[in-house]
Predicted model as a PDB file, atoms N, CA, C, CB and O in Angstrom, pLDDT in the B-factor column:
MODEL        1                                                                  
ATOM      1  N   MET A   1     -36.106   8.146  67.552  1.00 75.00           N  
ATOM      2  CA  MET A   1     -35.311   7.738  68.680  1.00 75.00           C  
ATOM      3  C   MET A   1     -35.044   8.964  69.538  1.00 75.00           C  
ATOM      4  CB  MET A   1     -33.994   7.065  68.225  1.00 75.00           C  
ATOM      5  O   MET A   1     -34.726  10.040  69.033  1.00 75.00           O  
ATOM      6  N   LYS A   2     -35.177   8.781  70.835  1.00 80.00           N  
ATOM      7  CA  LYS A   2     -35.004   9.896  71.769  1.00 80.00           C  
ATOM      8  C   LYS A   2     -34.133   9.446  72.936  1.00 80.00           C  
ATOM      9  CB  LYS A   2     -36.379  10.418  72.279  1.00 80.00           C  
ATOM     10  O   LYS A   2     -34.392   8.410  73.549  1.00 80.00           O  
ATOM     11  N   TYR A   3     -33.093  10.237  73.243  1.00 80.00           N  
ATOM     12  CA  TYR A   3     -32.227   9.945  74.384  1.00 80.00           C  
ATOM     13  C   TYR A   3     -32.915  10.448  75.645  1.00 80.00           C  
ATOM     14  CB  TYR A   3     -30.815  10.601  74.214  1.00 80.00           C  
ATOM     15  O   TYR A   3     -33.304  11.614  75.714  1.00 80.00           O  
ATOM     16  N   LEU A   4     -33.071   9.575  76.652  1.00 81.00           N  
ATOM     17  CA  LEU A   4     -33.798   9.942  77.861  1.00 81.00           C  
ATOM     18  C   LEU A   4     -32.893  10.210  79.059  1.00 81.00           C  
ATOM     19  CB  LEU A   4     -34.767   8.859  78.208  1.00 81.00           C  
ATOM     20  O   LEU A   4     -33.327  10.862  80.008  1.00 81.00           O  
ATOM     21  N   GLY A   5     -31.654   9.733  79.047  1.00 78.00           N  
ATOM     22  CA  GLY A   5     -30.753   9.974  80.161  1.00 78.00           C  
ATOM     23  C   GLY A   5     -30.086   8.698  80.634  1.00 78.00           C  
ATOM     24  O   GLY A   5     -29.891   7.765  79.855  1.00 78.00           O  
ATOM     25  N   ILE A   6     -29.739   8.657  81.900  1.00 79.00           N  
ATOM     26  CA  ILE A   6     -29.038   7.526  82.489  1.00 79.00           C  
ATOM     27  C   ILE A   6     -29.898   6.921  83.601  1.00 79.00           C  
ATOM     28  CB  ILE A   6     -27.650   7.960  83.036  1.00 79.00           C  
ATOM     29  O   ILE A   6     -30.518   7.645  84.380  1.00 79.00           O  
ATOM     30  N   ALA A   7     -29.929   5.592  83.665  1.00 79.00           N  
ATOM     31  CA  ALA A   7     -30.639   4.896  84.741  1.00 79.00           C  
ATOM     32  C   ALA A   7     -29.608   4.146  85.561  1.00 79.00           C  
ATOM     33  CB  ALA A   7     -31.737   3.921  84.180  1.00 79.00           C  
ATOM     34  O   ALA A   7     -28.658   3.585  85.015  1.00 79.00           O  
ATOM     35  N   LYS A   8     -29.795   4.136  86.857  1.00 76.00           N  
ATOM     36  CA  LYS A   8     -28.890   3.412  87.753  1.00 76.00           C  
ATOM     37  C   LYS A   8     -29.685   2.355  88.507  1.00 76.00           C  
ATOM     38  CB  LYS A   8     -28.181   4.385  88.747  1.00 76.00           C  
ATOM     39  O   LYS A   8     -30.778   2.624  89.006  1.00 76.00           O  
ATOM     40  N   ARG A   9     -29.137   1.174  88.582  1.00 71.00           N  
ATOM     41  CA  ARG A   9     -29.803   0.073  89.290  1.00 71.00           C  
ATOM     42  C   ARG A   9     -29.463   0.160  90.774  1.00 71.00           C  
ATOM     43  CB  ARG A   9     -29.376  -1.315  88.705  1.00 71.00           C  
ATOM     44  O   ARG A   9     -28.292   0.181  91.153  1.00 71.00           O  
ATOM     45  N   GLU A  10     -30.491   0.211  91.602  1.00 72.00           N  
ATOM     46  CA  GLU A  10     -30.326   0.249  93.046  1.00 72.00           C  
ATOM     47  C   GLU A  10     -31.357  -0.669  93.689  1.00 72.00           C  
ATOM     48  CB  GLU A  10     -30.461   1.696  93.584  1.00 72.00           C  
ATOM     49  O   GLU A  10     -32.557  -0.499  93.474  1.00 72.00           O  
ATOM     50  N   LYS A  11     -30.906  -1.629  94.467  1.00 70.00           N  
ATOM     51  CA  LYS A  11     -31.786  -2.538  95.199  1.00 70.00           C  
ATOM     52  C   LYS A  11     -32.822  -3.202  94.288  1.00 70.00           C  
ATOM     53  CB  LYS A  11     -32.491  -1.787  96.317  1.00 70.00           C  
ATOM     54  O   LYS A  11     -34.013  -3.230  94.597  1.00 70.00           O  
ATOM     55  N   ASP A  12     -32.340  -3.738  93.150  1.00 67.00           N  
ATOM     56  CA  ASP A  12     -33.180  -4.450  92.179  1.00 67.00           C  
ATOM     57  C   ASP A  12     -34.246  -3.589  91.520  1.00 67.00           C  
ATOM     58  CB  ASP A  12     -33.841  -5.599  92.848  1.00 67.00           C  
ATOM     59  O   ASP A  12     -35.231  -4.126  91.013  1.00 67.00           O  
ATOM     60  N   GLN A  13     -34.079  -2.268  91.509  1.00 69.00           N  
ATOM     61  CA  GLN A  13     -35.003  -1.379  90.815  1.00 69.00           C  
ATOM     62  C   GLN A  13     -34.193  -0.444  89.927  1.00 69.00           C  
ATOM     63  CB  GLN A  13     -35.884  -0.573  91.822  1.00 69.00           C  
ATOM     64  O   GLN A  13     -33.081  -0.062  90.291  1.00 69.00           O  
ATOM     65  N   SER A  14     -34.734  -0.068  88.764  1.00 60.00           N  
ATOM     66  CA  SER A  14     -34.078   0.904  87.896  1.00 60.00           C  
ATOM     67  C   SER A  14     -34.647   2.279  88.191  1.00 60.00           C  
ATOM     68  CB  SER A  14     -34.262   0.538  86.396  1.00 60.00           C  
ATOM     69  O   SER A  14     -35.862   2.472  88.204  1.00 60.00           O  
ATOM     70  N   ILE A  15     -33.772   3.218  88.424  1.00 66.00           N  
ATOM     71  CA  ILE A  15     -34.185   4.580  88.755  1.00 66.00           C  
ATOM     72  C   ILE A  15     -33.581   5.519  87.715  1.00 66.00           C  
ATOM     73  CB  ILE A  15     -33.740   4.979  90.210  1.00 66.00           C  
ATOM     74  O   ILE A  15     -32.369   5.485  87.498  1.00 66.00           O  
ATOM     75  N   THR A  16     -34.391   6.356  87.065  1.00 60.00           N  
ATOM     76  CA  THR A  16     -33.886   7.295  86.082  1.00 60.00           C  
ATOM     77  C   THR A  16     -33.129   8.402  86.787  1.00 60.00           C  
ATOM     78  CB  THR A  16     -35.028   7.870  85.231  1.00 60.00           C  
ATOM     79  O   THR A  16     -33.605   8.974  87.768  1.00 60.00           O  
ATOM     80  N   MET A  17     -31.938   8.698  86.270  1.00 58.00           N  
ATOM     81  CA  MET A  17     -31.078   9.718  86.849  1.00 58.00           C  
ATOM     82  C   MET A  17     -30.997  10.904  85.889  1.00 58.00           C  
ATOM     83  CB  MET A  17     -29.662   9.147  87.152  1.00 58.00           C  
ATOM     84  O   MET A  17     -31.183  10.724  84.685  1.00 58.00           O  
ATOM     85  N   PRO A  18     -30.729  12.089  86.380  1.00 54.00           N  
ATOM     86  CA  PRO A  18     -30.584  13.257  85.508  1.00 54.00           C  
ATOM     87  C   PRO A  18     -29.348  13.141  84.629  1.00 54.00           C  
ATOM     88  CB  PRO A  18     -30.514  14.536  86.337  1.00 54.00           C  
ATOM     89  O   PRO A  18     -28.438  12.370  84.932  1.00 54.00           O  
ATOM     90  N   ASP A  19     -29.313  13.912  83.532  1.00 53.00           N  
ATOM     91  CA  ASP A  19     -28.187  13.872  82.605  1.00 53.00           C  
ATOM     92  C   ASP A  19     -26.866  14.208  83.272  1.00 53.00           C  
ATOM     93  CB  ASP A  19     -28.427  14.818  81.466  1.00 53.00           C  
ATOM     94  O   ASP A  19     -25.819  13.767  82.799  1.00 53.00           O  
ATOM     95  N   SER A  20     -26.878  14.971  84.351  1.00 45.00           N  
ATOM     96  CA  SER A  20     -25.644  15.361  85.014  1.00 45.00           C  
ATOM     97  C   SER A  20     -25.009  14.215  85.791  1.00 45.00           C  
ATOM     98  CB  SER A  20     -25.906  16.516  85.938  1.00 45.00           C  
ATOM     99  O   SER A  20     -23.866  14.326  86.234  1.00 45.00           O  
ATOM    100  N   PHE A  21     -25.738  13.118  85.960  1.00 46.00           N  
ATOM    101  CA  PHE A  21     -25.209  11.942  86.657  1.00 46.00           C  
ATOM    102  C   PHE A  21     -24.217  11.253  85.733  1.00 46.00           C  
ATOM    103  CB  PHE A  21     -26.357  10.960  87.086  1.00 46.00           C  
ATOM    104  O   PHE A  21     -24.611  10.735  84.689  1.00 46.00           O  
ATOM    105  N   LYS A  22     -22.940  11.234  86.095  1.00 51.00           N  
ATOM    106  CA  LYS A  22     -21.908  10.757  85.183  1.00 51.00           C  
ATOM    107  C   LYS A  22     -21.302   9.415  85.562  1.00 51.00           C  
ATOM    108  CB  LYS A  22     -20.832  11.761  85.098  1.00 51.00           C  
ATOM    109  O   LYS A  22     -20.447   8.917  84.829  1.00 51.00           O  
ATOM    110  N   GLU A  23     -21.699   8.812  86.663  1.00 50.00           N  
ATOM    111  CA  GLU A  23     -21.127   7.528  87.048  1.00 50.00           C  
ATOM    112  C   GLU A  23     -21.428   6.505  85.956  1.00 50.00           C  
ATOM    113  CB  GLU A  23     -21.686   7.056  88.422  1.00 50.00           C  
ATOM    114  O   GLU A  23     -22.569   6.385  85.510  1.00 50.00           O  
ATOM    115  N   SER A  24     -20.422   5.782  85.537  1.00 45.00           N  
ATOM    116  CA  SER A  24     -20.612   4.848  84.433  1.00 45.00           C  
ATOM    117  C   SER A  24     -19.961   3.504  84.738  1.00 45.00           C  
ATOM    118  CB  SER A  24     -20.043   5.429  83.137  1.00 45.00           C  
ATOM    119  O   SER A  24     -18.737   3.381  84.690  1.00 45.00           O  
ATOM    120  N   SER A  25     -20.751   2.526  85.042  1.00 46.00           N  
ATOM    121  CA  SER A  25     -20.280   1.163  85.234  1.00 46.00           C  
ATOM    122  C   SER A  25     -21.273   0.256  84.550  1.00 46.00           C  
ATOM    123  CB  SER A  25     -20.122   0.804  86.750  1.00 46.00           C  
ATOM    124  O   SER A  25     -22.477   0.359  84.785  1.00 46.00           O  
ATOM    125  N   GLN A  26     -20.785  -0.631  83.707  1.00 44.00           N  
ATOM    126  CA  GLN A  26     -21.706  -1.462  82.944  1.00 44.00           C  
ATOM    127  C   GLN A  26     -22.564  -2.368  83.816  1.00 44.00           C  
ATOM    128  CB  GLN A  26     -20.940  -2.293  81.968  1.00 44.00           C  
ATOM    129  O   GLN A  26     -23.534  -2.948  83.329  1.00 44.00           O  
ATOM    130  N   TRP A  27     -22.229  -2.500  85.087  1.00 52.00           N  
ATOM    131  CA  TRP A  27     -22.995  -3.370  85.960  1.00 52.00           C  
ATOM    132  C   TRP A  27     -24.077  -2.641  86.743  1.00 52.00           C  
ATOM    133  CB  TRP A  27     -22.078  -4.057  86.906  1.00 52.00           C  
ATOM    134  O   TRP A  27     -25.019  -3.274  87.220  1.00 52.00           O  
ATOM    135  N   ASP A  28     -23.962  -1.316  86.887  1.00 72.00           N  
ATOM    136  CA  ASP A  28     -24.955  -0.634  87.720  1.00 72.00           C  
ATOM    137  C   ASP A  28     -25.604   0.582  87.075  1.00 72.00           C  
ATOM    138  CB  ASP A  28     -24.322  -0.216  88.988  1.00 72.00           C  
ATOM    139  O   ASP A  28     -26.457   1.210  87.703  1.00 72.00           O  
ATOM    140  N   SER A  29     -25.238   0.938  85.854  1.00 77.00           N  
ATOM    141  CA  SER A  29     -25.912   2.054  85.193  1.00 77.00           C  
ATOM    142  C   SER A  29     -26.077   1.772  83.704  1.00 77.00           C  
ATOM    143  CB  SER A  29     -25.130   3.362  85.405  1.00 77.00           C  
ATOM    144  O   SER A  29     -25.316   1.003  83.117  1.00 77.00           O  
ATOM    145  N   TYR A  30     -27.080   2.407  83.103  1.00 81.00           N  
ATOM    146  CA  TYR A  30     -27.418   2.182  81.702  1.00 81.00           C  
ATOM    147  C   TYR A  30     -27.807   3.501  81.051  1.00 81.00           C  
ATOM    148  CB  TYR A  30     -28.563   1.152  81.569  1.00 81.00           C  
ATOM    149  O   TYR A  30     -28.341   4.392  81.712  1.00 81.00           O  
ATOM    150  N   GLU A  31     -27.538   3.628  79.748  1.00 84.00           N  
ATOM    151  CA  GLU A  31     -28.058   4.733  78.947  1.00 84.00           C  
ATOM    152  C   GLU A  31     -29.492   4.355  78.581  1.00 84.00           C  
ATOM    153  CB  GLU A  31     -27.166   5.008  77.651  1.00 84.00           C  
ATOM    154  O   GLU A  31     -29.762   3.196  78.266  1.00 84.00           O  
ATOM    155  N   VAL A  32     -30.406   5.313  78.620  1.00 85.00           N  
ATOM    156  CA  VAL A  32     -31.814   5.032  78.351  1.00 85.00           C  
ATOM    157  C   VAL A  32     -32.240   5.768  77.084  1.00 85.00           C  
ATOM    158  CB  VAL A  32     -32.707   5.447  79.557  1.00 85.00           C  
ATOM    159  O   VAL A  32     -32.074   6.984  76.982  1.00 85.00           O  
ATOM    160  N   ILE A  33     -32.796   5.019  76.106  1.00 85.00           N  
ATOM    161  CA  ILE A  33     -33.323   5.632  74.896  1.00 85.00           C  
ATOM    162  C   ILE A  33     -34.736   5.103  74.645  1.00 85.00           C  
ATOM    163  CB  ILE A  33     -32.396   5.347  73.677  1.00 85.00           C  
ATOM    164  O   ILE A  33     -35.109   4.025  75.107  1.00 85.00           O  
ATOM    165  N   GLU A  34     -35.496   5.883  73.910  1.00 84.00           N  
ATOM    166  CA  GLU A  34     -36.844   5.477  73.519  1.00 84.00           C  
ATOM    167  C   GLU A  34     -36.853   5.270  72.013  1.00 84.00           C  
ATOM    168  CB  GLU A  34     -37.914   6.538  73.952  1.00 84.00           C  
ATOM    169  O   GLU A  34     -36.412   6.138  71.259  1.00 84.00           O  
ATOM    170  N   VAL A  35     -37.350   4.131  71.579  1.00 81.00           N  
ATOM    171  CA  VAL A  35     -37.448   3.816  70.157  1.00 81.00           C  
ATOM    172  C   VAL A  35     -38.868   3.361  69.881  1.00 81.00           C  
ATOM    173  CB  VAL A  35     -36.409   2.722  69.733  1.00 81.00           C  
ATOM    174  O   VAL A  35     -39.279   2.291  70.330  1.00 81.00           O  
ATOM    175  N   GLY A  36     -39.616   4.162  69.148  1.00 76.00           N  
ATOM    176  CA  GLY A  36     -40.974   3.791  68.774  1.00 76.00           C  
ATOM    177  C   GLY A  36     -41.871   3.483  69.958  1.00 76.00           C  
ATOM    178  O   GLY A  36     -42.707   2.583  69.882  1.00 76.00           O  
ATOM    179  N   GLY A  37     -41.711   4.209  71.040  1.00 78.00           N  
ATOM    180  CA  GLY A  37     -42.533   3.999  72.220  1.00 78.00           C  
ATOM    181  C   GLY A  37     -41.980   2.954  73.181  1.00 78.00           C  
ATOM    182  O   GLY A  37     -42.518   2.777  74.274  1.00 78.00           O  
ATOM    183  N   ASP A  38     -40.915   2.261  72.790  1.00 79.00           N  
ATOM    184  CA  ASP A  38     -40.291   1.274  73.665  1.00 79.00           C  
ATOM    185  C   ASP A  38     -39.062   1.879  74.335  1.00 79.00           C  
ATOM    186  CB  ASP A  38     -39.908   0.003  72.875  1.00 79.00           C  
ATOM    187  O   ASP A  38     -38.331   2.647  73.709  1.00 79.00           O  
ATOM    188  N   ILE A  39     -38.832   1.542  75.587  1.00 81.00           N  
ATOM    189  CA  ILE A  39     -37.681   2.033  76.343  1.00 81.00           C  
ATOM    190  C   ILE A  39     -36.592   0.970  76.315  1.00 81.00           C  
ATOM    191  CB  ILE A  39     -38.078   2.388  77.812  1.00 81.00           C  
ATOM    192  O   ILE A  39     -36.837  -0.188  76.653  1.00 81.00           O  
ATOM    193  N   LEU A  40     -35.384   1.369  75.911  1.00 81.00           N  
ATOM    194  CA  LEU A  40     -34.243   0.465  75.867  1.00 81.00           C  
ATOM    195  C   LEU A  40     -33.194   0.916  76.874  1.00 81.00           C  
ATOM    196  CB  LEU A  40     -33.643   0.405  74.446  1.00 81.00           C  
ATOM    197  O   LEU A  40     -32.864   2.099  76.943  1.00 81.00           O  
ATOM    198  N   LEU A  41     -32.672  -0.024  77.655  1.00 81.00           N  
ATOM    199  CA  LEU A  41     -31.568   0.236  78.576  1.00 81.00           C  
ATOM    200  C   LEU A  41     -30.311  -0.337  77.929  1.00 81.00           C  
ATOM    201  CB  LEU A  41     -31.829  -0.399  80.009  1.00 81.00           C  
ATOM    202  O   LEU A  41     -30.215  -1.544  77.707  1.00 81.00           O  
ATOM    203  N   ILE A  42     -29.348   0.536  77.626  1.00 83.00           N  
ATOM    204  CA  ILE A  42     -28.138   0.157  76.903  1.00 83.00           C  
ATOM    205  C   ILE A  42     -26.932   0.334  77.819  1.00 83.00           C  
ATOM    206  CB  ILE A  42     -27.974   0.999  75.607  1.00 83.00           C  
ATOM    207  O   ILE A  42     -26.780   1.400  78.415  1.00 83.00           O  
ATOM    208  N   PRO A  43     -26.060  -0.686  77.953  1.00 79.00           N  
ATOM    209  CA  PRO A  43     -24.853  -0.503  78.758  1.00 79.00           C  
ATOM    210  C   PRO A  43     -23.974   0.596  78.152  1.00 79.00           C  
ATOM    211  CB  PRO A  43     -24.063  -1.832  78.864  1.00 79.00           C  
ATOM    212  O   PRO A  43     -23.813   0.647  76.933  1.00 79.00           O  
ATOM    213  N   PRO A  44     -23.405   1.471  78.979  1.00 79.00           N  
ATOM    214  CA  PRO A  44     -22.552   2.540  78.452  1.00 79.00           C  
ATOM    215  C   PRO A  44     -21.229   1.978  77.934  1.00 79.00           C  
ATOM    216  CB  PRO A  44     -22.288   3.600  79.535  1.00 79.00           C  
ATOM    217  O   PRO A  44     -20.866   0.864  78.312  1.00 79.00           O  
ATOM    218  N   PRO A  45     -20.506   2.687  77.101  1.00 80.00           N  
ATOM    219  CA  PRO A  45     -20.807   4.046  76.631  1.00 80.00           C  
ATOM    220  C   PRO A  45     -21.698   4.013  75.395  1.00 80.00           C  
ATOM    221  CB  PRO A  45     -19.507   4.809  76.320  1.00 80.00           C  
ATOM    222  O   PRO A  45     -21.629   3.073  74.603  1.00 80.00           O  
ATOM    223  N   LEU A  46     -22.515   5.011  75.231  1.00 82.00           N  
ATOM    224  CA  LEU A  46     -23.405   5.129  74.081  1.00 82.00           C  
ATOM    225  C   LEU A  46     -22.935   6.326  73.264  1.00 82.00           C  
ATOM    226  CB  LEU A  46     -24.910   5.288  74.523  1.00 82.00           C  
ATOM    227  O   LEU A  46     -23.356   7.457  73.507  1.00 82.00           O  
ATOM    228  N   ASP A  47     -22.061   6.071  72.297  1.00 86.00           N  
ATOM    229  CA  ASP A  47     -21.548   7.159  71.466  1.00 86.00           C  
ATOM    230  C   ASP A  47     -22.395   7.295  70.200  1.00 86.00           C  
ATOM    231  CB  ASP A  47     -20.062   6.914  71.101  1.00 86.00           C  
ATOM    232  O   ASP A  47     -23.308   6.502  69.970  1.00 86.00           O  
ATOM    233  N   LYS A  48     -22.090   8.292  69.390  1.00 88.00           N  
ATOM    234  CA  LYS A  48     -22.888   8.561  68.184  1.00 88.00           C  
ATOM    235  C   LYS A  48     -22.892   7.373  67.231  1.00 88.00           C  
ATOM    236  CB  LYS A  48     -22.355   9.798  67.461  1.00 88.00           C  
ATOM    237  O   LYS A  48     -23.925   7.060  66.639  1.00 88.00           O  
ATOM    238  N   GLU A  49     -21.754   6.709  67.075  1.00 91.00           N  
ATOM    239  CA  GLU A  49     -21.667   5.562  66.166  1.00 91.00           C  
ATOM    240  C   GLU A  49     -22.559   4.419  66.635  1.00 91.00           C  
ATOM    241  CB  GLU A  49     -20.216   5.081  66.049  1.00 91.00           C  
ATOM    242  O   GLU A  49     -23.281   3.819  65.839  1.00 91.00           O  
ATOM    243  N   ARG A  50     -22.506   4.124  67.911  1.00 88.00           N  
ATOM    244  CA  ARG A  50     -23.329   3.044  68.464  1.00 88.00           C  
ATOM    245  C   ARG A  50     -24.803   3.388  68.396  1.00 88.00           C  
ATOM    246  CB  ARG A  50     -22.931   2.752  69.907  1.00 88.00           C  
ATOM    247  O   ARG A  50     -25.625   2.528  68.080  1.00 88.00           O  
ATOM    248  N   LEU A  51     -25.151   4.635  68.687  1.00 87.00           N  
ATOM    249  CA  LEU A  51     -26.540   5.076  68.608  1.00 87.00           C  
ATOM    250  C   LEU A  51     -27.058   4.970  67.178  1.00 87.00           C  
ATOM    251  CB  LEU A  51     -26.675   6.518  69.118  1.00 87.00           C  
ATOM    252  O   LEU A  51     -28.193   4.545  66.964  1.00 87.00           O  
ATOM    253  N   ALA A  52     -26.236   5.352  66.192  1.00 89.00           N  
ATOM    254  CA  ALA A  52     -26.627   5.248  64.780  1.00 89.00           C  
ATOM    255  C   ALA A  52     -26.834   3.788  64.385  1.00 89.00           C  
ATOM    256  CB  ALA A  52     -25.560   5.898  63.872  1.00 89.00           C  
ATOM    257  O   ALA A  52     -27.764   3.473  63.642  1.00 89.00           O  
ATOM    258  N   ARG A  53     -25.973   2.894  64.877  1.00 90.00           N  
ATOM    259  CA  ARG A  53     -26.106   1.469  64.572  1.00 90.00           C  
ATOM    260  C   ARG A  53     -27.391   0.904  65.169  1.00 90.00           C  
ATOM    261  CB  ARG A  53     -24.890   0.690  65.099  1.00 90.00           C  
ATOM    262  O   ARG A  53     -28.078   0.111  64.525  1.00 90.00           O  
ATOM    263  N   ILE A  54     -27.718   1.308  66.397  1.00 87.00           N  
ATOM    264  CA  ILE A  54     -28.962   0.856  67.034  1.00 87.00           C  
ATOM    265  C   ILE A  54     -30.158   1.335  66.231  1.00 87.00           C  
ATOM    266  CB  ILE A  54     -29.055   1.366  68.493  1.00 87.00           C  
ATOM    267  O   ILE A  54     -31.097   0.574  66.000  1.00 87.00           O  
ATOM    268  N   GLU A  55     -30.130   2.592  65.805  1.00 85.00           N  
ATOM    269  CA  GLU A  55     -31.235   3.144  65.015  1.00 85.00           C  
ATOM    270  C   GLU A  55     -31.393   2.396  63.693  1.00 85.00           C  
ATOM    271  CB  GLU A  55     -31.008   4.642  64.749  1.00 85.00           C  
ATOM    272  O   GLU A  55     -32.513   2.078  63.294  1.00 85.00           O  
ATOM    273  N   LYS A  56     -30.278   2.110  63.008  1.00 90.00           N  
ATOM    274  CA  LYS A  56     -30.319   1.401  61.729  1.00 90.00           C  
ATOM    275  C   LYS A  56     -30.886  -0.006  61.910  1.00 90.00           C  
ATOM    276  CB  LYS A  56     -28.912   1.332  61.105  1.00 90.00           C  
ATOM    277  O   LYS A  56     -31.760  -0.425  61.151  1.00 90.00           O  
ATOM    278  N   LEU A  57     -30.395  -0.734  62.908  1.00 89.00           N  
ATOM    279  CA  LEU A  57     -30.868  -2.100  63.142  1.00 89.00           C  
ATOM    280  C   LEU A  57     -32.333  -2.131  63.568  1.00 89.00           C  
ATOM    281  CB  LEU A  57     -30.010  -2.777  64.201  1.00 89.00           C  
ATOM    282  O   LEU A  57     -33.062  -3.063  63.229  1.00 89.00           O  
ATOM    283  N   THR A  58     -32.754  -1.128  64.301  1.00 85.00           N  
ATOM    284  CA  THR A  58     -34.158  -1.034  64.714  1.00 85.00           C  
ATOM    285  C   THR A  58     -35.054  -0.856  63.500  1.00 85.00           C  
ATOM    286  CB  THR A  58     -34.362   0.133  65.700  1.00 85.00           C  
ATOM    287  O   THR A  58     -36.089  -1.514  63.390  1.00 85.00           O  
ATOM    288  N   LYS A  59     -34.666   0.030  62.583  1.00 84.00           N  
ATOM    289  CA  LYS A  59     -35.450   0.253  61.363  1.00 84.00           C  
ATOM    290  C   LYS A  59     -35.546  -1.019  60.526  1.00 84.00           C  
ATOM    291  CB  LYS A  59     -34.831   1.381  60.529  1.00 84.00           C  
ATOM    292  O   LYS A  59     -36.612  -1.351  60.009  1.00 84.00           O  
ATOM    293  N   ILE A  60     -34.419  -1.731  60.396  1.00 90.00           N  
ATOM    294  CA  ILE A  60     -34.414  -2.987  59.642  1.00 90.00           C  
ATOM    295  C   ILE A  60     -35.351  -4.002  60.297  1.00 90.00           C  
ATOM    296  CB  ILE A  60     -32.980  -3.561  59.548  1.00 90.00           C  
ATOM    297  O   ILE A  60     -36.119  -4.675  59.609  1.00 90.00           O  
ATOM    298  N   SER A  61     -35.291  -4.111  61.601  1.00 89.00           N  
ATOM    299  CA  SER A  61     -36.134  -5.052  62.327  1.00 89.00           C  
ATOM    300  C   SER A  61     -37.618  -4.727  62.138  1.00 89.00           C  
ATOM    301  CB  SER A  61     -35.776  -5.042  63.815  1.00 89.00           C  
ATOM    302  O   SER A  61     -38.432  -5.627  61.928  1.00 89.00           O  
ATOM    303  N   ILE A  62     -37.964  -3.454  62.213  1.00 85.00           N  
ATOM    304  CA  ILE A  62     -39.363  -3.036  62.043  1.00 85.00           C  
ATOM    305  C   ILE A  62     -39.836  -3.362  60.629  1.00 85.00           C  
ATOM    306  CB  ILE A  62     -39.525  -1.518  62.329  1.00 85.00           C  
ATOM    307  O   ILE A  62     -40.947  -3.859  60.445  1.00 85.00           O  
ATOM    308  N   GLU A  63     -38.989  -3.080  59.622  1.00 87.00           N  
ATOM    309  CA  GLU A  63     -39.364  -3.373  58.232  1.00 87.00           C  
ATOM    310  C   GLU A  63     -39.589  -4.870  58.026  1.00 87.00           C  
ATOM    311  CB  GLU A  63     -38.278  -2.868  57.265  1.00 87.00           C  
ATOM    312  O   GLU A  63     -40.556  -5.269  57.377  1.00 87.00           O  
ATOM    313  N   GLU A  64     -38.702  -5.698  58.573  1.00 91.00           N  
ATOM    314  CA  GLU A  64     -38.851  -7.151  58.443  1.00 91.00           C  
ATOM    315  C   GLU A  64     -40.104  -7.650  59.153  1.00 91.00           C  
ATOM    316  CB  GLU A  64     -37.619  -7.864  59.004  1.00 91.00           C  
ATOM    317  O   GLU A  64     -40.789  -8.543  58.655  1.00 91.00           O  
ATOM    318  N   HIS A  65     -40.403  -7.075  60.310  1.00 89.00           N  
ATOM    319  CA  HIS A  65     -41.600  -7.452  61.050  1.00 89.00           C  
ATOM    320  C   HIS A  65     -42.857  -7.104  60.254  1.00 89.00           C  
ATOM    321  CB  HIS A  65     -41.625  -6.757  62.419  1.00 89.00           C  
ATOM    322  O   HIS A  65     -43.803  -7.891  60.196  1.00 89.00           O  
ATOM    323  N   ARG A  66     -42.859  -5.923  59.644  1.00 88.00           N  
ATOM    324  CA  ARG A  66     -44.020  -5.519  58.827  1.00 88.00           C  
ATOM    325  C   ARG A  66     -44.213  -6.455  57.647  1.00 88.00           C  
ATOM    326  CB  ARG A  66     -43.853  -4.077  58.323  1.00 88.00           C  
ATOM    327  O   ARG A  66     -45.346  -6.805  57.315  1.00 88.00           O  
ATOM    328  N   LYS A  67     -43.113  -6.869  57.000  1.00 92.00           N  
ATOM    329  CA  LYS A  67     -43.205  -7.808  55.880  1.00 92.00           C  
ATOM    330  C   LYS A  67     -43.812  -9.126  56.351  1.00 92.00           C  
ATOM    331  CB  LYS A  67     -41.810  -8.050  55.250  1.00 92.00           C  
ATOM    332  O   LYS A  67     -44.649  -9.709  55.662  1.00 92.00           O  
ATOM    333  N   THR A  68     -43.397  -9.588  57.508  1.00 92.00           N  
ATOM    334  CA  THR A  68     -43.927 -10.834  58.063  1.00 92.00           C  
ATOM    335  C   THR A  68     -45.420 -10.705  58.343  1.00 92.00           C  
ATOM    336  CB  THR A  68     -43.176 -11.215  59.350  1.00 92.00           C  
ATOM    337  O   THR A  68     -46.191 -11.616  58.042  1.00 92.00           O  
ATOM    338  N   LEU A  69     -45.825  -9.588  58.913  1.00 92.00           N  
ATOM    339  CA  LEU A  69     -47.246  -9.374  59.208  1.00 92.00           C  
ATOM    340  C   LEU A  69     -48.074  -9.312  57.924  1.00 92.00           C  
ATOM    341  CB  LEU A  69     -47.436  -8.079  60.018  1.00 92.00           C  
ATOM    342  O   LEU A  69     -49.176  -9.859  57.873  1.00 92.00           O  
ATOM    343  N   LYS A  70     -47.549  -8.649  56.883  1.00 91.00           N  
ATOM    344  CA  LYS A  70     -48.262  -8.597  55.605  1.00 91.00           C  
ATOM    345  C   LYS A  70     -48.407  -9.990  54.997  1.00 91.00           C  
ATOM    346  CB  LYS A  70     -47.533  -7.670  54.624  1.00 91.00           C  
ATOM    347  O   LYS A  70     -49.445 -10.327  54.429  1.00 91.00           O  
ATOM    348  N   GLY A  71     -47.343 -10.799  55.126  1.00 90.00           N  
ATOM    349  CA  GLY A  71     -47.405 -12.167  54.630  1.00 90.00           C  
ATOM    350  C   GLY A  71     -48.421 -13.012  55.370  1.00 90.00           C  
ATOM    351  O   GLY A  71     -49.112 -13.830  54.762  1.00 90.00           O  
ATOM    352  N   LEU A  72     -48.517 -12.824  56.657  1.00 91.00           N  
ATOM    353  CA  LEU A  72     -49.483 -13.570  57.458  1.00 91.00           C  
ATOM    354  C   LEU A  72     -50.916 -13.125  57.170  1.00 91.00           C  
ATOM    355  CB  LEU A  72     -49.175 -13.402  58.942  1.00 91.00           C  
ATOM    356  O   LEU A  72     -51.852 -13.914  57.300  1.00 91.00           O  
ATOM    357  N   ALA A  73     -51.083 -11.875  56.783  1.00 90.00           N  
ATOM    358  CA  ALA A  73     -52.420 -11.340  56.524  1.00 90.00           C  
ATOM    359  C   ALA A  73     -53.002 -11.869  55.212  1.00 90.00           C  
ATOM    360  CB  ALA A  73     -52.376  -9.816  56.493  1.00 90.00           C  
ATOM    361  O   ALA A  73     -54.212 -11.784  55.003  1.00 90.00           O  
ATOM    362  N   LYS A  74     -52.174 -12.407  54.337  1.00 82.00           N  
ATOM    363  CA  LYS A  74     -52.672 -12.904  53.026  1.00 82.00           C  
ATOM    364  C   LYS A  74     -53.365 -14.221  53.141  1.00 82.00           C  
ATOM    365  CB  LYS A  74     -51.541 -13.038  52.038  1.00 82.00           C  
ATOM    366  O   LYS A  74     -53.832 -14.762  52.139  1.00 82.00           O  
TER     367      LYS A  74                                                      
ENDMDL                                                                          
END                                                                             
């Protein structure tokens, strides 16, 4: 998991903002993280506890998906 910064929605487009951009409104800005090559936009605030929970749930989801794929392959 990699923290990429903050994205702000402007005119129906998401634009990545530098880390120094501190405006935080759940309706117009998002924390951006990368998980396994996928980009996730998370409403702020993104603290260590929430980030750890996202990482844990992501790992569980990936493991369950792999089990399903192995079952289908049999």
